[in-house]
C-alpha positions, -999 to 999 in steps of 0.1 A, spaced: -5 -277 -26 -20 -261 -58 -21 -224 -62 -59 -224 -55 -55 -246 -24 -29 -222 -12 -51 -192 -17 -79 -209 3 -55 -217 31 -43 -181 31 -80 -169 33 -75 -150 1 -105 -161 -18 -139 -143 -16 -158 -154 -47 -151 -174 -78 -172 -177 -109 -163 -213 -116 -138 -229 -92 -139 -264 -107 -134 -250 -142 -105 -228 -131 -89 -257 -112 -91 -278 -144 -77 -251 -166 -47 -244 -142 -40 -282 -141 -38 -282 -179 -15 -253 -186 1 -221 -174 -25 -193 -178 -24 -156 -183 -43 -136 -158 -47 -99 -150 -54 -73 -123 -59 -36 -129 -53 -4 -111 -65 31 -121 -40 59 -119 -61 82 -98 -31 88 -76 7 88 -81 13 59 -58 -5 27 -46 -12 22 -9 -12 -11 9 -49 -15 3 -42 -16 -35 -15 -42 -29 -38 -70 -18 -50 -84 -52 -15 -78 -66 -1 -101 -40 -24 -128 -54 -12 -120 -89 24 -124 -76 16 -158 -62 3 -169 -96 35 -156 -111 56 -176 -86 36 -207 -95 46 -203 -131 16 -184 -146 18 -152 -167 6 -120 -150 -7 -90 -170 -10 -57 -151 -34 -32 -165 -29 5 -157 -63 21 -163 -54 52 -182 -89 52 -197 -109 39 -168 -90 62 -145 -102 92 -166 -139 84 -159 -139 71 -124 -148 38 -108 -179 41 -86 -169 12 -64 -167 20 -27 -178 56 -32 -209 75 -22 -203 105 -44 -189 113 -79 -151 113 -83 -135 146 -94 -121 141 -128 -84 147 -133 -67 160 -164 -53 135 -188 -18 150 -182 -21 141 -145 -35 107 -152 -6 100 -176 20 112 -150 3 89 -124 3 60 -148 41 63 -153 47 63 -116 25 32 -110 44 14 -138 77 19 -119 61 5 -87 47 -25 -105 80 -33 -123 98 -33 -89 72 -55 -72 71 -80 -101 109 -80 -107 105 -69 -143 137 -73 -162 151 -99 -138 139 -131 -155 103 -131 -143 82 -121 -173 54 -96 -167 32 -77 -192 22 -41 -185 -6 -27 -205 -26 6 -205 -63 4 -216 -60 39 -230 -41 23 -259 -71 4 -272 -100 26 -259 -87 60 -271 -98 55 -307 -132 39 -299 -159 61 -313 -192 68 -296 -211 51 -324 -189 20 -322 -191 19 -284 -229 19 -286 -232 -5 -315 -205 -30 -306 -208 -30 -268 -237 -10 -255 -261 -33 -272 -247 -62 -252 -255 -47 -218 -290 -48 -202 -298 -18 -181 -318 -38 -156 -288 -61 -151 -264 -32 -147 -287 -15 -121 -287 -47 -101 -249 -48 -97 -240 -39 -61 -216 -11 -71 -244 7 -90 -273 -2 -67 -255 13 -38 -253 46 -56 -288 50 -68 -301 69 -37 -272 94 -38 -270 95 -76 -246 83 -102 -236 100 -134 -238 82 -168 -200 85 -170 -194 64 -138 -224 42 -147 -206 31 -179 -175 21 -160 -185 -16 -159 -189 -16 -197 -154 -1 -201 -138 -26 -177 -157 -54 -196 -142 -43 -228 -108 -45 -212 -113 -82 -202 -126 -90 -237 -96 -73 -253 -71 -91 -230 -88 -124 -236 -86 -119 -274 -51 -103 -276 -32 -116 -246 -50 -150 -240 -59 -137 -205 -84 -162 -190 -86 -150 -154 -93 -116 -138 -85 -109 -102 -99 -80 -81 -110 -68 -48 -145 -78 -34 -160 -46 -48 -150 -56 -83 -172 -86 -85 -199 -69 -105 -174 -55 -130 -157 -89 -134 -189 -108 -140 -200 -82 -165 -167 -88 -184 -173 -125 -184 -208 -120 -198 -194 -99 -226 -167 -124 -235 -193 -152 -238 -215 -131 -259 -187 -122 -282 -167 -155 -281 -194 -180 -275 -208 -197 -243 -179 -222 -241 -152 -195 -238 -130 -203 -209 -127 -172 -188 -129 -168 -150 -131 -143 -122 -118 -144 -86 -121 -118 -59 -103 -112 -27 -121 -106 6 -124 -72 21 -96 -71 47 -108 -60 81 -89 -56 113 -99 -74 145 -117 -44 157 -139 -44 126 -124 -14 109 -110 -14 74 -73 -24 70 -48 0 54 -46 31 76 -21 42 102 -25 69 128 -10 94 103 -32 83 74 -27 61 44 3 38 41 18 43 7 43 23 -13 61 55 -25 89 61 0 84 98 -4 49 95 10 55 68 36 92 64 45 106 28 47 109 33 85 72 44 89 63 15 66 83 -10 88 67 5 119 32 1 105 36 -37 102 56 -40 134 27 -25 154 0 -48 142 -24 -64 167 -17 -100 178 -52 -108 166 -44 -97 131 -7 -106 125 -11 -142 113 -39 -132 89 -15 -105 75 14 -130 72 -9 -152 52 -21 -124 29 11 -104 24 41 -127 27 55 -156 8 64 -176 39 54 -212 38 26 -227 58 50 -243 82 68 -210 88 36 -192 95 22 -219 117 55 -217 137 50 -180 141 14 -185 151 26 -207 180 50 -179 190 21 -155 192 2 -179 215 31 -187 238 55 -157 236 34 -127 225 57 -102 243 85 -110 219 64 -99 189 84 -122 166 55 -126 142 51 -88 138 89 -84 133 89 -110 106 59 -94 89 76 -60 90 108 -74 76 91 -94 48 70 -65 37 97 -38 39 121 -60 19 94 -68 -7 81 -33 -13 114 -14 -8 146 -33 -6 170 -51 18 189 -19 22 157 0 31 149 -28 56 184 -26 71 180 12 75 145 9 91 158 -16 116 188 6 124 166 36 131 142 15 152 170 1 173 186 35 178 153 50 189 146 21 212 180 23 228 183 60 227 217 58 210 209 81 181 244 96 177 253 74 147 222 81 127 225 103 96 204 134 90 183 115 65 176 88 90 167 113 116 142 128 91 126 94 87 126 84 124 114 116 139 88 127 113 59 126 137 75 139 169 68 175 181 90 198 162 98 234 155 123 255 134 151 276 146 179 297 131 214 283 129 228 302 158 244 293 192 221 295 222 222 287 259 206 253 266 181 266 291 169 292 267 168 266 239 146 243 259 121 270 269 120 294 240 128 272 210 115 237 217 90 247 245 98 213 259 102 230 293 76 253 308 100 276 326 137 283 330 136 271 366 122 237 355 147 236 326 176 241 350 163 215 374 158 189 347 193 195 333 209 191 367 190 159 372 202 144 340 168 143 323 179 162 292 199 146 262 210 164 231 219 142 201 217 112 225 242 127 250 232 135 285 238 172 294 240 183 330 256 217 325 231 245 326 256 267 309 259 244 279 258 262 245 238 245 219 258 247 186 263 230 153 282 203 171 249 192 187 232 189 153 229 162 127 246 175 96 237 210 106 201 202 97 184 189 129 188 190 166 172 162 187 162 168 223 152 140 246 135 146 279 132 117 303 129 82 288 105 88 259 98 124 251 116 136 219 116 169 202 130 178 168 144 212 158 149 219 121 177 244 115 172 270 89 188 302 77 
């Protein structure tokens, strides 16, 4: 199966500028191709990841990926997918973000481990472009009527678009031309909303290099969940690649909790499992959905890919401990990951009677009478251990590394107390 055939099987192709031409080119040689991301934040989220998974597939097929960090384009703002102007960031913040994105990219593409990857920043070649040169060399090549007809611009005409964001497609076109000339890049990959920018770049290449220039564009479909909503959010918000923003445990749980209707699509999009492996999992979804084997495989593959095998092992350890209730062996750091979104409070590091602790500190019990009753009935666990003694004193021995105390009431209700002072 060729790389393009594989992409079609995975449902990862939205539009192509010349499929037959690209197919012939790939059959002839290994090509250089690129995808870009603007450093408007200090981490990518899983929505950003989609086109880069395609870039990774080309890399594994022997082609040469170039990743563009948009230090220049990020400083003016991409109007794609927006209804209002983006707030401009300082160049200092953009540069800090760019460095963090470079670290993430190197990890995803195994930079330094034998798989060649080229990281570039368009600020390097755009920072010295004068206004006069911009207008004479490039502005002359763009027809305003054509630019207005691009979806990304047309969708903003009613609400308004600044000249700064209007010029974004020109700047991105210059990027494609520069990479075509300097890096032999012949294919740009992007999300569905980048189609207008990609085709503008191809037009510029042909105007500057001649109509026979071999350059191509390919976009990825907008990824929607089975309920019609946009993919990429959890109940707590965005799912980030930065473990400080979304812990590996939360990341793992996000994939583990995917709908049966979506999981095979995500396996095709996001994993490097073979067609036979995915079809076997699809059969499991149809015949044994309660086992959630496809979801578990998806969670494992993605957590290992984005974080590491060690992070996956830890995420599964936390998941198993929470499922079984045997949390005693977890570390304080693992508790912090696994209990990030349960009800919580803070309390001083001092000994306190359990009844008082349940009512006054955690408020997990409405009254002392109810607290005593639940303790006697065995409904209360501290650090995973059942406590039936109403005179039990909650102390440092009940904590995780003198940082957290975990209370469990009944089968599922957890509460976290963070110790301070």
